Every structure is written in structure tokens, then in C-alpha cells.
C-alpha positions in Angstrom: -16.9 22.2 -9.3 -20.2 20.5 -8.6 -20.2 16.7 -8.2 -23.4 14.9 -9.2 -22.0 11.6 -7.6 -22.3 11.5 -3.9 -20.3 8.4 -3.3 -17.5 6.9 -5.2 -16.4 3.3 -4.3 -13.0 2.3 -5.7 -12.4 -1.4 -6.1 -9.0 -2.6 -7.4 -9.3 -6.0 -9.0 -6.8 -8.5 -10.2 -8.0 -12.0 -11.4 -11.2 -12.0 -9.2 -13.6 -13.7 -11.5 -14.5 -16.3 -8.8 -15.6 -13.6 -6.5 -16.7 -10.5 -8.5 -20.3 -11.5 -8.8 -20.8 -11.5 -5.0 -18.7 -8.4 -4.6 -20.8 -6.6 -7.0 -24.1 -7.8 -5.5 -23.1 -6.8 -2.0 -21.7 -3.4 -3.0 -24.7 -2.5 -4.9 -27.1 -3.6 -2.1 -25.2 -1.5 0.4 -24.9 1.6 -1.7 -28.7 1.4 -2.7 -29.5 1.7 0.9 -28.0 5.1 1.1 -30.8 6.6 -1.0 -28.0 8.8 -2.7 -26.1 8.7 -6.0 -23.1 6.5 -6.2 -20.6 5.0 -8.6 -18.8 1.7 -8.3 -15.3 2.3 -10.0 -13.5 -1.0 -10.8 -9.8 -0.7 -11.6 -8.7 -3.8 -13.4 -5.1 -4.2 -12.8 -4.1 -6.4 -15.7 -6.2 -9.4 -14.9 -5.7 -12.6 -16.9 -9.0 -14.0 -16.4 -12.5 -12.9 -17.3 -12.7 -10.3 -14.6 -12.7 -7.2 -17.0 -15.3 -8.8 -19.3 -17.7 -9.5 -16.4 -17.4 -5.9 -15.1 -18.1 -4.6 -18.7 -21.4 -6.6 -18.6 -22.4 -4.9 -15.4 -21.5 -1.5 -16.7 -23.7 -2.1 -19.8 -26.6 -2.9 -17.3 -25.9 -0.5 -14.6 -24.7 3.1 -15.4 -23.3 3.4 -11.8 -20.7 0.7 -12.7 -17.5 2.0 -14.3 -14.2 0.4 -15.4 -10.7 1.5 -15.8 -8.8 -1.3 -17.6 -4.9 -1.1 -17.3 -2.8 -2.1 -20.0 -0.9 -4.5 -17.7 -0.5 -5.3 -13.9 0.9 -2.1 -12.3 0.2 -3.0 -8.7 -2.5 -2.8 -6.1 -1.3 0.6 -4.7 -1.3 2.1 -8.2 -4.6 0.8 -9.0 -6.0 2.6 -5.8 -4.3 5.8 -7.0 -6.0 5.5 -10.4 -9.4 4.9 -8.8 -8.9 8.2 -6.7 -7.9 9.9 -9.9 -11.2 9.2 -11.6 -13.5 9.1 -8.6 -16.0 12.0 -8.9 -17.9 11.5 -5.4 -18.0 13.9 -2.5 -16.7 10.9 -0.5 -14.5 8.1 -1.8 -14.5 4.6 -0.4 -11.4 2.3 -1.1 -12.2 -1.5 -0.6 -10.7 -4.7 -2.1 -12.8 -7.0 -4.1 -12.1 -10.2 -2.1 -14.7 -9.4 0.5 -12.3 -9.8 3.4 -13.4 -6.3 4.3 -17.2 -6.2 4.6 -19.0 -3.7 2.4 -21.7 -3.3 5.0 -19.2 -1.4 7.1 -19.4 1.5 4.5 -22.7 2.6 6.0 -20.9 3.2 9.4 -18.1 5.0 7.6 -20.7 7.3 5.9 -22.2 8.2 9.2 -18.8 9.1 10.6 -18.1 11.2 7.6 -21.4 13.0 8.1 -20.4 13.8 11.6 -17.3 15.8 10.2 -14.6 13.3 10.0 -12.6 13.5 6.6 -10.9 10.1 6.8 -12.6 7.1 8.3 -10.4 4.0 8.3 -11.3 0.5 9.3 -9.1 -1.0 12.1 -8.7 -4.9 12.3 -9.1 -6.4 15.7 -9.1 -9.9 14.4 -7.9 -11.5 11.0 -9.7 -14.8 10.1 -8.2 -17.2 7.7 -4.7 -15.9 7.9 -1.7 -18.0 8.9 0.2 -17.3 12.2 3.2 -16.1 10.3 1.4 -13.4 8.3 -0.5 -12.2 11.3 2.7 -11.8 13.3 4.7 -10.2 10.5 2.0 -7.8 9.7 1.7 -6.8 13.4 5.5 -6.5 13.7 5.8 -4.4 10.5 3.1 -1.8 11.5 4.7 -1.3 14.9 8.1 -1.0 13.4 6.8 1.5 10.8 5.0 3.6 13.4 8.3 3.7 15.5 10.3 4.8 12.5 8.4 7.6 11.3 7.1 11.0 12.6 3.9 10.3 10.7 1.1 8.9 13.0 0.3 5.7 10.8 -2.4 3.7 12.7 -1.4 0.0 13.3 -3.6 -3.0 12.1 -5.2 -1.0 9.2 -5.2 -1.5 5.5 -6.4 0.5 2.6 -10.1 0.0 3.4 -11.4 3.5 4.3 -13.6 6.4 3.4 -12.0 9.8 2.5 -13.5 13.2 1.9 -13.2 14.9 -1.5 -10.8 17.4 -0.1 -8.6 14.5 1.0 -8.8 12.8 -2.4 -7.8 16.1 -4.2 -4.7 16.4 -1.9 -3.8 12.7 -2.6 -4.0 13.4 -6.4 -1.3 16.0 -6.0 1.2 13.6 -4.7 3.5 12.2 -7.7 5.5 9.4 -5.8 6.1 6.3 -7.8 6.8 3.7 -5.1 3.5 4.3 -3.1 2.4 3.2 0.4 -1.2 4.5 0.0 -2.3 3.9 3.6 0.6 5.8 4.9 0.0 8.7 2.5 -3.6 8.8 3.9 -2.1 9.5 7.4 0.5 12.0 6.0 -2.1 14.3 4.4 -3.6 14.8 7.8 -7.3 16.1 8.2 -9.7 14.8 10.8 -9.5 11.0 11.2 -11.2 8.3 13.1 -11.3 4.5 13.2 -14.0 1.9 12.9 -13.1 -1.5 14.4 -14.1 -4.7 12.7 -13.3 -8.5 12.3 -11.7 -9.2 8.9 -13.2 -12.2 7.2 -11.5 -15.0 5.2 -11.3 -14.5 1.5 -14.6 -15.3 -0.1 -13.0 -17.1 -3.0 -9.9 -17.3 -5.0 -6.3 -16.9 -3.8 -4.4 -14.0 -2.2 -2.9 -11.4 -4.5 -0.3 -10.5 -1.9 2.2 -13.3 -1.8 5.4 -12.9 0.3 7.3 -11.2 -2.5 4.7 -8.3 -2.8 4.3 -8.1 0.9 8.1 -7.5 1.3 8.1 -4.9 -1.4 5.1 -3.2 0.2 6.9 -3.2 3.5 10.1 -1.8 2.0 8.0 0.9 0.2 6.4 1.9 3.6 9.7 2.0 5.4 11.7 4.0 2.9 8.9 6.3 1.9 8.2 7.5 5.4 11.4 7.1 7.3 15.2 7.6 6.7 15.9 5.9 10.1 17.3 2.8 8.2 20.0 5.1 6.8 20.9 6.4 10.2 20.7 2.9 11.5 23.2 1.9 8.8 25.5 4.8 10.0 25.3 3.7 13.4 26.1 0.0 12.6 29.1 1.1 10.5 30.4 3.1 13.4 30.0 0.2 15.9 31.7 -2.3 13.5 34.6 0.1 13.1 34.9 0.4 16.9 34.8 -3.3 17.2 37.5 -3.6 14.5 39.8 -1.1 16.2 39.3 -2.9 19.6 40.2 -6.3 18.1 43.2 -4.7 16.3 44.6 -3.5 19.6 44.0 -6.7 21.3 46.1 -8.5 18.6 48.8 -5.9 18.8 49.0 -6.2 22.6 49.3 -10.0 22.5 52.0 -9.7 19.8 54.1 -6.9 21.4 53.7 -7.6 25.1 52.7 -11.2 25.5 54.6 -12.7 22.7 51.6 -14.5 21.4 50.3 -14.7 17.8 46.7 -15.4 16.9 46.6 -19.0 15.8 44.4 -20.5 13.2 42.6 -19.1 10.2 39.1 -20.0 11.3 38.6 -17.1 13.6 40.0 -14.7 11.0 37.7 -16.1 8.2 34.7 -15.9 10.6 35.3 -12.3 11.5 36.0 -11.3 7.8 32.7 -13.0 6.7 30.9 -11.2 9.4 32.2 -7.8 8.5 31.8 -8.4 4.8 28.2 -9.5 5.4 27.3 -6.4 7.5 28.9 -4.1 4.8 26.7 -5.7 2.1 23.6 -5.3 4.2 24.4 -1.7 4.8 25.0 -1.1 1.1 21.7 -2.8 0.4 19.9 -0.4 2.6 21.5 2.5 0.8 20.7 0.8 -2.5 16.9 0.7 -1.6 16.9 4.5 -1.2 19.0 5.1 -4.4 16.7 2.8 -6.4 13.6 4.8 -5.4 15.3 8.0 -6.2 16.1 6.6 -9.6 12.4 5.6 -10.1 11.4 9.2 -9.3 13.7 10.8 -11.8 12.6 8.6 -14.7 9.2 10.5 -14.6 7.2 7.8 -16.3 3.4 7.8 -15.8 2.1 5.9 -12.8 -0.1 3.8 -15.0 -1.3 3.2 -18.6 -5.1 2.7 -19.2 -6.0 0.5 -22.2 -9.7 1.0 -22.0 -12.5 2.9 -20.3 -16.1 2.1 -19.7 -18.6 4.5 -18.3 -16.5 7.4 -17.5 -14.3 10.2 -19.0 -10.7 9.8 -19.7 -8.5 12.2 -17.5 -4.8 12.8 -16.9 -3.5 13.0 -13.4 -4.2 16.7 -13.2 -7.9 15.9 -13.5 -8.5 17.2 -17.1 -11.2 15.5 -18.9 -11.2 14.5 -22.5 -13.4 12.0 -24.3 -16.3 9.9 -22.9 -16.0 6.1 -23.4 -18.9 3.8 -23.3 
């Protein structure tokens, strides 16, 4: 299939009306300098403000602007997936709308792509405007994830990257429900390279990744790419069993040979609470995996689109249907 669009820029958005004007201006300016055809593919992830309406105005004025409007909030990773499903360019760029990732870096990514690299990801060497807690937990998570999986997932990277059409087509074949997209980019392979940059503060608005969503994303990353937590649960269970047997023999020895009995209920209650707590933690780890298996078996669609603007409707297999204005 011949693609008339050279570059597709996928921008997931959620309640970004305070920054969307500047995002559009900078993206348009950057892509115009390429001198080649492009599309700005916005994916509205159930915004409750005027984000979708603003993008529709841009689409009416500029045929390069297109909109996928979800029926509700399906999540950032699913919005990226939808953007890749509908992207028609030879190279696809994924970037958030908050301008923490500078659009101007896209030009460097394009140069690397033209050198033959099929995935060009942006690596953060500094993160401005983020709390010490968020910086440290993010650094810790990426290193734990890297140590827990056989897939070489780069540390200190997000979803901001450029991928080749071949990579995008392979990503579209993946049907997982609980997605960790940046990890999947590594899993598919191909020639990859990094561009280092300083991540800016949010241009406006509030973060769309509070602690709750960050925890879910972390769990998705760990459970999607590693079964080592399950092995760890087994090791911990074996260790606790050994400790329990040792303690039992200590009690029997004191009773049979020394004539002593263990006095007081405090130590017994503490030990029981400790073991019960560990058992619940281990069950929780197993439950995370079982819950994801359950999600996969339901076979629901990843997302539902309420409206389209400037592009053709497709299913996940890439079949086109009706053109929407």
C-alpha cells in the first residue's frame, strides 16, 4: 500500500484546553519545516472540557489535523494505540500534548530515521518541574523493570518517540488489553537508538498521571513483561515455610528438653500477623496476573470511538470504511 502521508504525529489528549493552542502551533511549525506531507492525529481520551471542540476547529481549517474522539476515557496507553491504528504515515511520532516533550526534537528523530533507524526514542537526562518523590520512584521503577525482564527496555524513557511504518504495523498486531506501550516498542525489536533531552515543565494545566495511574502503569509494565514476581512469591513462600518449621522445632525443643513453655501471647500474635500479611501479599501478586488473564479472555474492544474528523473509520485489522468530515 502506498502512503501519501510522510509523517503521522499521534497526540493523545485529555482535558488539555489550556495548552492545546500552543501544542498545535508548535507542532504545525515543526512539521512545516520538513517540507513533506504530514498529519496531526489527535486522540481525545474522553476529555470533559473543550479540547475536542478546539481540535475540530483546527481540523476544519487545516486538512492535516485529524481527530479520533473516544466515547469515554480509556486511558493514555489505549489512546496511543488508537493513534497508531489510524496513522497512515511512513514514520509515526508519539508525543503528549502537555509540551513537556519538545516538538522541536522531532526533527532530530527524523534525521535518525533517515539514517536507517526504525525506532528513535527520547531519553530524559533531566526532568524539570517534577517532585523528588516522582523522580526517584520513576528511576527506581525503570531499573527494577529492566532487571526483571529479558526485554531490553531503556531506562528514563517515556512514550515520546518515532517509529517506522513496519514497527507500527507490527504493533497493530498486538492484542493485549493491559498495555505498557513503551515496553512493547522494545519487545518488537528493530534497529533502535536514543536522543537525549531535558524534559520541560508542563506548559499549562495539571498532570494526567496521578499516583493511582502511575501505580497501575507500573503494575502493567511488571506483569506484562515479567513473571519474576510470581517466582519471587514462590521463593518467599518457601522461606516463610522454613522459618515456620525452624520456629516449631525451637518450641518443641524448649518444651521437651528444657521444660520451658513459650510465655505470653504477644509473640504469637506478632508472628501470626506477619505470616498472614505475607500470605495476603503473595495472593495479591497472583491476583494481579489472574486479573489480567481475565481481562484478556473477555475479548472486549480496546476502545470505542464516538466520532471521527478528517479520517476514515477503521477496525483494528486496518480495514477502512466511511470517511467522516
